[in-house]
N, C-alpha and C positions, 0 to 999 in steps of 0.2 A: 277334548272338546274345548273350544274357546268360550268361556263364560262371560268374561268382562274385558273390555278394552278401554283403557283410560289414557287420554292424550292431553297434555298440558303444554302450552306455549310452543306449539309446533306449527310452522307455516302460518296460516290464518286462523288456526284453531287455538283459542285461548284456553278453553277447558271443555272437554267432552268425554262423557262416560257412557259406554254402550254396553247393555246387558244382552248378549246374544242367547239364543235358545238352541236346543237340539233341533235337528231337521233342517228345513229349507228357510234361510234368512235372505231377504232381498233388500237392497238399498237403492233408492232412486232419488232423483232431484234434477233441478234445472242444470243445463250446461254451464259449467264454471262454478257450480256450487261448492266444489271441493271434494268430489267423490274420489278422484285419483290421489288426493292427499291421504285418505284413509289407507289406500294400498301402500303408499310410500311409508306411512307410519308403521304398518304391520311388517313391511319388508325390513325396516330398520330394527324392529323388535326381534326379527329372526336372524339378526347378525349381519345384514348387508351393510355396505360402507356408509358411514355417517358423513354429513356435510354441515359445517357450522352455519351455512346459509339457510338451513332448514329451521333455525331458531326464530321464533316469532319476533318481529321488530320490537325493540324495547325491553326484551327479556334477556337474562344472562344464561339461560339454559332451557332445554326442552326435555320433558320427561314423558316416557311412554311405558305403560304398565299393561300386562295381560295376565289374566288368571285362567289357567287350564285345569280341567278335571278329567277324570277317567283316562289318564295318559296310558299309552301302551305299556304292557308288562316289562318288555325289554328296556324301555326308557326309564321306567321306575327303578329297575335293578341297576341301571347305569348310574342314575342319580345317587342311589344308596351307596354304591361302591365308591363313588367319588365324594361322599359326604356332602351331597347337594340336596338330599331329599328332606322333605318336611316330616319330622318324626311323627307328628299327629295325623298328617294326611299324606302318606307315601305315594298315593296315586294322583297327587295334585302338584301343579308347578306354577309358581308366580315368577314371571319374567319381567325384568325392568331394564330399560335402556335410558341413560342420561347423556345428553349431547351438550357439550360446552364449546366455547370458541376454539380451544386448542386440543381438546381430547373428548373422547366418549368413554363411558363406563357401562359395563354389562353385569347383570346380577341374575342368578337363579335361586329362588327361595332365600333371598337376602345375602347369598354368598357371591363374592365377585368371581367372574369368569372372563375368559378372553372372548372377543367377538368371534374368533374362529371356532371355539368350542360351542358357543351359543348357536352359531349357524349349523354346526354338525348335529347338535341335539334337536334343534327346532325343526329340522327337515323331517323328523319323525312325528311332528305335531301338525304342521300346516304345509299345504302345497298350493302355491299361487299360480293360477293360469291366467296370464295377461296377454297383452298384445306386443310385448317387447321382444326384440329379436334375440336377446340373450336368454330367453326363457329356457328352462331346463330341457324341455322336449327337443330343442334344436341340437342338443349335444349328444354325441354318439354314446357316451357313457350312460346317459339317462335312457336312451332308446334301448340299449342293452338291458338295463335294469327292468324296463317295462316288459320286454319280451320274456325275461326270466321269471318275472312275477306272474305274467299271464300264464305261462306254462308250468308254474309251480316248480321251478327248477332250482330253487335255492339249495336243496340238499346236494345236488350235483355240482353246483357252483362252489359250495363249501369244500367238497372233496377235491375239486380242481385247485382251489386256493391252497389247501393243505399239501397236495402233491407238488404244487409249484414251489412252495416254501421249502419242502424237503429237497427238491431238485436243486434249488439255488444254494441251499446249505452245503450239499455235496459238491456242487460246482465250486463254491468258495474254498472248500477244503482241498479240492483237487488243484485249483489255481495256486493256493498257498503252498502246496507241496511242490508244484512245478517251479515256483519262484525260488523255493529253498533247495531245490534238487541239486544244483551245481555246488552250492555251499555244503550241502549234506554229503555229496560224493567226495569232496575234498577232505572234509573232516573224517569220513570213513576211511579214505585211503591213508591219511596221516596216522589215524589210530591203528590201522592194520600194520603199518610199517613199524610204529613204536611197539606194538604188541609183539611183533616178530623179534625185535631187538631184545625184549624182556624174555621171550621164550628161549632165545639163544643163550642169553646170560643166565637165566634161571636163578635169580637171587632168592635165597632162603631167609626165613625169619631168623634174626640174631646171627646170621652168617658172618657179617662184617666184623662184629665185635669179637667173635670167636677167632676169626682170621687175624685180627689185630693182636689178639693175645698170643696166638701161635707165632706170629711174625716177631713180636717183641722177644719171645723166648729164644727163637733160632738166631736172631740178630745179635744177641748177647751171649751165645753159647761159649765162645772162647773165654770171655771174661769170667763167666760163671764157673767154668771148669778150673780156671787158674786159681781164682780166689777160693773156690770150694776145696781144691787140693791143698792149698795152704792151710785152710781151716781144719781140714781132716788131719794133716800132719800135726798141727798144734794141739788138736784135741785128742788124738788116739794113736797115731802111727809110729811114734818113737818113744824111747825110754824116758824122755823128758816131757812127754805130752801131759796135758792137763789131766787126763784120765788116770795116767800112771801116778802122777803126783798126788791126786786125791786118794788113790788106794793106799799109798804110803802114809799119808796123813791120817787116814782112818785107822791103820794098824797102830800108829803111835798113840792115837786117842784111846784105843781099846786098852793098850798097855797102861796108860795113865788112869783109866777108869778102874782097872784091876787094883790099882793102888788106893784109889779113893772113888767111891761110888758116885760122887757128885759130878764126875766127868763123863758119866755114861751117856748123857744126852748129847754131848758134843761128839762123842764117838758115833752115835747113831746118825746124827745129821751128816757127818763126813762120809759115812758109808752110803747114805742116801744120795749125796752129791756125786759120789763116784758112780753110782748106778745111773743117775741122770746123765752124766757125762758119757757113759757107754751107750745109753739109748740115743742121745743126741748124735753120737758118732754113727750109729747104725742108720738113723733117719737121714743124715747127711749123705751117707754112702748110697742109700737107696735112690735119693733124688738125683745125685750126680750120675748114677748109673743110667738114668733115663735120658740124660742129655747127650745128644750127639751133634757133632759139627757136620751139617748137611747143606752145603751150598746149593745143591740142585733143588731141594725142597724149598729153601728160602727164595730161590728165583721163581718157583711156581707160585708161592704166596704173593710175591711182589706183583707178578703178572695178574693174578686173580683180583687182588685188591685194586690195582690200577684200572682194571676193566670196570669194576663196580664203581670206583670213584668217577670214571669218565661218564658212565651211564647216569649216575646221580647228578653230576654237574649239568648234563644236557637237560635234565628235567627240573633243575633248580631245587633239588631236595638234598637231604643228608643221606649218605649211603645206608644208614639204618632204616630209612623209610622206603627203600626200594621194593620190599615185599608188599606193602600196602598199596604203593603206586601201581604195581603190576595188577593187583586185584581191581583197582579202579579202572585201569585201561581195559581189562577184560569185560567189566560191566558196561563201560561206555561203548565198546565195540558191539556188544550184544544189543544195546539200545539203538545205536545208529543203524545197525543191520535191520532191526525191526522197523525203524522208520523208513528205511529204503524199501523194504517189502511192503510197507503200508501204502506206498504210492500205487502199487498194483491193486491192493485192496480198495483204495480210494477210487481208482478208475472203474473198477467193477461196480462199486456202490453208486457212482455217478451214472453209469449206464443204466443200472436198474432203476434209479430214481427218475431219470428222464423217461424211461419206458413206461413207468407207472403214471407219470404226469400225462404223457401223450395218450395213453389209454383212457384216462379219466376225461381229458379234454375232448377226445373223439366221442365218448359217450354223451358228453354235454352237447357237442355240436350236432349230433344226430337228433337229440331231443329238441334242440332249438329249431332245426329245420322242420320238424313236425309241428311244433308250436307256432312257428312263423306263418304257416299256411292258415291255420285256424284263426290266429289273431288278425291277419290281414283281411280275411273274409268277414269276420264279425265287425271289425272296425269299419270296413268299407260299407257294410250294411247301414250302420248308424250315420256315417258321413253323408251318404246319399239321402237319408231321411232329413238331414240337417241342411238341405238346400243345395248340395253339391251333387246333383243327379248324374252328371257325366264324369264325375271324378273317378280316378283309378288310384288305388293305394296298395302298396306292397311292402312287405318286410323282407329286405334283401340281406342275405348272409354271404359273405365272401371270406376267404382265408386271410387272416391278419398277417402283416409283414413279419411279425415275430410273436412267439407265444408269450402269454402274460398270465397273471394270476386269475384272469377272467376267461381263459381259454384260448382257442386258436381261431376265433371268429371276429370279424368286424360286422356290426349290425347297423343297417341304414334303413330308416323309414323313408320311402320314396312316394312322391305324390305327383299325379297329373291332374290338375284342376279342370282343364278344358280339353275337349276333343282335339286330336291332331298334334298334341304335344307329347313329348317323351316323359317318362317317369324320371324325376330328379329329386334331390334331397330336399327336405322340408325348408331348410334355411334359404334355398335358392328360389323356390317357387311359391311358398305359402305366404299369403298376406296375413296381417294380424288377425282379422276376423276368421279366416280359414284355419289358422293355427289354433285359435281358441276352440273352434268346433271340432277339430281333429283331437285336441286334448280331451274334450268332453266325450267324444266317441270312444276313445281309448279307455277313459275312466269307466264308462258304462260297460265296456267289454271286460274290464277287470273288476267288476263289482264284488266278486267273492274273494278278492285278494286282501287279506288282512294286513299285508305289508304297506298298502297305500295309507297315507296319513288320514286320521279321522276327521280332519277339518280341511275342506277344499274350498278355495276362493277363486271365483271366476270374475275377471274384470272385463266388463263389456263384451261378453261372449257373443252377444247378439248383433255385433257390428255388421252392417250390410245385409241384414236379413229382415224378414217380416212375414206376415200372413201365417200360412200353415207351418212354415219352417220355424217361425218364432214359437208357435204353439208346441211344436215338437221339442224345441230346446227346453221350454218350460217343463214339459212332461218328463224329459230325461233328467233334468235337474231334480225334479221331485222324486223320481225313481232313485237317483243317487242318494238323496237325503234319507232314504229309508235305512241305510246302513252307515251313512256318513253325515257329519254336519256340513252343510253347504252354505256358503256366503256368496252372493252374486250381486254385482253392480250392473244395473240394466237401465236402458231407455225404453224398453218395450213393455207395454201393459200385458201382452200375452204371456210373457215370462214372469212378470211380477205377480200375476194372478195366482200362479201355482205355489207361491211361497206360503209357508205356515206363519211367518213373521215378517212384517214389513217395516222398514225404517226410511224416513225421509231426511235427506241432507239439505239443509237450508243455509244460505249465505245472507247475512245482514250487514248493512253498512251505515255509518253515520259520518259526521264531519271528521271524526278523530280516528276511527278504526273500522276494520272489516273483520267479521267473525263468521265461523262456520259451526253449525249445530247439527247434531244427529238426533232425530226425534222418533221414538217408537209410535206406531200408528195403531189405533184400535180399528174396529171394523168400519165405523163411519168415516174415520179419517182416511182409511184405505180406499174407500169408494171415491172420495174426493180426489185422492192422489192418482188413482187409476184413470179417473175421468180427465184429469189434467194431462196425463200421459197419452190419452186417446185424442186430445185436442183442445178440450175446454173443461175446466173444473166447474164452471158455472152452468154448463149445458145440462138440462134435464135428460136429454137423449144420451149424452156421454155417461151420466151417472147410472142410468138404467143399464146401459151396456156394461158398465163396470160391475154392477151387481150381478148381472148374468155371467160375466166372466168368472167372478169369484165363486158363484154357485156351481158352474160347470167344472171348475178346476178341482172341486172337492169330490168329484165322482170318479177320479182316476184310481 
């Protein structure tokens, strides 16, 4: 609910502070007093585009403040989530807009926000019904929202939005796979070819180092056998060998030790040396016996090592790394194969997601068709009571060109204001006054809709009407005010009489400046103002008529 509106240095308003009440608030005044300026100020406060030309002459800035209480629960939660809530009053909101020559600033509970965010959030607080062609009701999106709200279809809409998002996510995944498919197939083909090479070569862990060792041994077999034979001859094979000489020396040392015991150690060491020489000769013979000169095996080793070298060079790795590279290729091939198969899975998931969306959208569409008939009938009933007796009103639903997050329907409010004309869109055929009355009729039809903002502002909804129709407008606004705060700018006393709270807008001028003030009226002042609106504030007849109007309005 809008509790307080404070305006400083805006247009011809130097300073005005208005304390609105719950229920039906009406504002009246002479033509040119500045009633439209209030609407402009509130529009700016709600995030609409600012213009430096709105700053009062001689001032450097304009300030507009509004205090709201009892804000909707979802808005309070949104403010809290974005650290914009007042900790002491979480269901209150203080909105401020400052306009300067080059820029404007917006604040919610003293925290700076963008004008776009301010507009988004304020739509949950206030709805202005004016005579401007760009009014929300002219837009298809707003007409769709009105129908969905009337039919209480928000749960179905939320399901459609969720299914649409899931569908588009699957579609994006499918498109990404499609774009990557050629590259994926090339990588998979190359990987398969390389894997086949490795499978044919079948390199084993540590194989190359073992082959290198065997190759080195076979390549030097002749030299080893030659030098080994020479060593064997010198060590053991002839009577002048080292082993034979050591045995002779050991015998001589034993003879010497027999003559003197101090030489026993030398004799033992020489005997031990002779034994070592024999063992060395045996070991040499065993190893030489294992070595054969085998050109065929050497050629096989050359061929195998050359093949491994070639494969390693192709992959720019060392031959010793071939085993690990083989494992990497196998894992990569498995991954790429899974990705390739994932395209089929993605296609199936896409089809399932689209099917789920279209089913949800069809359910919503059927519910909309049912709600459209009831909404059109109820709205038309009120439209005719508001002075458009010959009007026709329809909520037309047609298939949309492409599905969206809001379903598969295009919603159009159609009006025929006069007999003999065809139903056409509101923007084409509805005048400002007619559009305001249609807005009022729809609001009344949606009275039990909690999604409608709690503050509704009607700007000269009574344009072009009078008499009983004006009285009907007043009664409808009063009815609306039972569940909403209603602010109405009016020229008609029949409408103003139904208000619970009445404000007069006055413009005063002197040699130096012009100012607009908003004055709350007590009962006596209301009678005078209603009498003025009837034709003469000084007429006793007008005043009595005004008293009667006030009395009668209290009986609804």
